[in-house]
Each structure stands twice: as C-alpha cells, then as structure tokens.
N, C-alpha and C positions, 0 to 999 in steps of 0.2 A: 400510369398514375402513381404518384408518390405515396409512401405510407401514410403520411398525415392527411393527404387528400382522400384516402379511403375511409377515414374516421367519420362516422355519423354523429356530428355534434348536436343533432336535434333530439337525441334520445332523452328521456326524462322520466322521473317518477314523481307522483304526487307526494306531498309532505307526509301524508298518512301512510301511504304504501312504502315510502322510504324508510320511515321510522320502524314499521313492522318488520321489513326485511332486514334492517340493520340490526335489530335486536336479535333476530334468529341467526344471522351471520356472526354476530359477536359470541352467542352462546356456542355455536358450532366451532369457532376458532378457539375458545377457551377450553373446550374439551380436547381439541387436537394439541393444544399447547401443553396441557397436563399429560397428555399421552407422550408427547416428545420429552417431556421433563422426567418421565418415570414415575409420575403420581397416579397413573391409571393403568388398567390392563395388567400386563406381566411385570409392570414396574421396572422396565429396563430403559435406560435413557436412549432417546432417538438422535437422529442426525442434527447437526447444526442448522438453524434456519436463519438466513440472512435476506432482509427485504430492503431494497434500495429504491429511493424516489428521486427522480429528476422530473423537471417540468418547467413550463413558463412561469415567470413571476405572477403571482396572484392566481395560480391555477389550482389551488386547493390542496397542496401537499401537506400543509400543517394540519388542515382539518381532517384529511384522510388519516394522517399518522395518529391524530388524537383519538379517532374512533377505533383505530387498529389496536392501540395500546390500552384503551379504556378498560376492557373486561379483564385484563390480565393483572396478576399480582406483580408490582413493580420489582420484586425480587427475581422475577422470571424472565424480564425482557429489558434490554438496554436500548435507548434511543440516543444516537450520536449525530450531531449536526456538524457540517463542514462548510467553512467559508474559504476565503483565499488562504493559501499557505503562509505561515509565518516566515520570518527571515530564516530561522534555524531549519524549518521544514524544507525550505527551498535547497538547502545544502545536501539533501539526500535524494534518492530516487523518488519520483512522485508518488509511487505506490506505498512508500514506507510508512506514512502516517496513518494508513488504514489498518495495518496488521493488528495493532493492539486492541481495536474494538471489535474484531471479528469474533463471532460466537464459537465456543467449543461444543463438544457433543452434549446434547441436552439443552444447549442454550439458544437464545433468540436475540437478534440485533436488528434494529430498524435504523437505516441511514438515511438522513435528510441531506441530500446531495452526496456525491461519491467521487470515485476515480474518474468518472466521465467528464469531470471539469477539464481535463487535459485536452479533450477533443471537442469541447464546446466553447466554454467562455475563454479558455486559454488560447484556443485557436483563433477564435473570432476577434478578441481583443489584442491579440499579438503578444500575450504573455508567455507563450511557447514558440519557439522557432518552427518553421515548416517541417524541418527534419525531425524535430521532437514530437509534434503531434501526429505526423505520418507514422513514425515508428510506433507510437502508443497503441494503435489499433491492435497490433499483433501482440504487444506486451500485455494488454488488458485481456485479450482472448486467452492468452497462456495462463495468466493470473486466475481467471475464472475457471479455466479447464482444471488447474491444480486444486482449487477449492472444491469443485464439484466432484472431481475424481476421488477426493478424500471423504466424500459423503455429504458435503454441504447442499442444502436445498437453497438455491438462490433464485430470488423473485425480483424482477426488474420492471419498474413502472416509469412511464413517461406520461405525466399529467398534461393533457392537451386541452387548451381553450382557444376560442376564436379571438381574433384581434379586437372585434367589437365588445365581447364579453370581458376580455381583459381591461379594455379602457373603462368600461362601466365600473369594474371593481377597483381600478386605480381611482376613479373619481369618488366613489364611495368612501375609500380610505382617506383620501385628501380631506373630505368633508367631516370626518369623525375624529375628534381630538383624542379619543382613546385608541384608535387604530392607525392614526397618522404616522406613527413612528415605523410602521411596517412599509412605508412608501419612501423610496430614496430617490435621489437624483439619478443614481445608477439604473434604477428600475426604468425611468423614462428613457435613458440613453439606449438601454438594451432593446426597448420597445422599437426604436428607430431603426435598429439593426435586424429586425425579425427575419428578412429575407436571407441574410448571411447565416443566421442560426439555423433556419430551415435547411439550407444547403448542408450545414455541418451535421444536422440531425439525420438527413437521409444517408450520409456517408456512415454515421455511427450505427444506424439500424442495419445497413447492408453489411458492415464488417464485423459487428459484435453480436448480432442475433444468432446465437448458436443452439444446437440441440439441447444441451443442458443448462442453457442460460438465455432463454427467450426474452425478447422485450414484449411487455404488455402495454399497449397505448390506451389510456383511459380517456373517454370523452368526458370532459369536465365542465362543460357549460351549465349543467344542471348538477348542483352539489349533492342533493340526495342520491342521484343516480351514481355519481362518480364514487361516493363513499361506500355504497353497497357493492358496486362492481369491484373495488379494491378488496374488501373483505372476502367476498365470495371467491374471487380468483385465488387469493392466498390459500384458502381452505381447500379448494380443489387441487391445487398444486401439492399441498402437503399430503392430502389424502392419496393422491396418485403415487407419491414417492413412498409413503409408509406401506401401502398395499403391495408395492413391488418388494418391500423388505420383509413381507410376511406378517405385518401388523393386521389385526382385525379392527379397523377404524370405526366400525358401527356398533360392535357388540361389547367392547371393553367397558368395564365399570369399576 
C-alpha cells in the first residue's frame, strides 16, 4: 500500500469541535512560540522552527497557514511563498533561493511551497532533467540534515485531498468572483496529471522521510480537521524537541 493510500480521508470534526480545538491549539502554539523566542521561562532563545507546506492544489495549505500564523505576533514569524524560479534564480543551484528566508535561533518561518518543487512539479512537468531531479533527493536530504544538525526543528506537511474533493473546491472557486483568481489553467492541467504526481510523491516520501525530517501527511477533505491536525502536530513536535533540550514546556511562565 502506498503512503497516500494509507491516509483516512474520511476523518472529520464538526464545526463546533473544530473551532474549540483550534482555539486551544493556537494558544498552545503561542506559548511555545514565546518560549522559543525567549519571552517565557528562562528567557533564552530556542532553536529555529521551520514549517514547510506542500500539497495538492486547493488542498487547504493557505487556510492552514493562516490559522498557524494567526495567534502569533507578526514580528515573530515569517511566511514565505515560493512559485516558479525566476530567470536569475535559475542561474544558481536550486536550493540557493531558500537560504535567505530560513529562520535563525529564536526565529520561525513558514514556507508555502519549498525545495520539493525540484522532485515534484519540475520532475513531472519536465522543467528539470532526469539527472537533475534524481540527484536532488540526496541533495535535499543533505540540506535538511545540515539544518537539523545545527538545531533547526523542521516540520514537513503534505496536504492531501481526494480527487473528488479537489474537483468540488475547483468548481466552488470557479463560481465565486472573489475567489476565481485562485484557480488557473495550470491547476486544471495539474489535475489531469495526478497519477504522475502520485508516483513522484511516493518517491519523495521514500527518499526524504528521515529521522530528523519526517513527512506528516494531513487528511484534508475536512477543513476543520486538517487545520487542527496541523497545529497540534506542530506543537507536539516543538514540545518534543524542547523537552530533549531541557526546557520545561509545561511550567514556564
């Protein structure tokens, strides 16, 4: 069974339960963010926190990122979005454009798309040669090993939705004048190539799911569930890393 096939897309939360758990998760994350930034406890800055999002078009990345950043002071978190590399960026190694946005100690960065474009869209669409995207798995693994060895807490999400739910969201966007801009011809073309993307995804999971940089696949058909799952996973991961470093994540004030 593939990694994607193992995901139970039927999981859901009611709107009421989703809002209650989301509020609790946001407060939990806010406290951890202040702890990382040195504003709580012993007031020493903690390790960098980098959270990256990949996922299907209309899978809920934007909504999850919005809820993740909402409780935090804008001075304490950076959200960076990545699209296709520019002409100048293509003249450098594909990882070069990500370095400047990575968080330092005490910092937090959320990435909307990431270096995994090399082994997903660039692979499927032919923007990278087979030699380039094949080599990229090891380059990415070494890049992430370097970051985590220096202390970075790296959280990687794949937002997963069924083809049926994706189509429903596409049609909703197409019918809404205020959201129609979010739907492009490229989105429809990518949907036609879903089997090729699924094959690329399984290779990506197999070759880049490492001890210090695990992939977390989020069942996204139900938005309340997906948003809560993202926040709760981030908090659990941060608490685990801080506890290993000797932080008292529950009693600091």
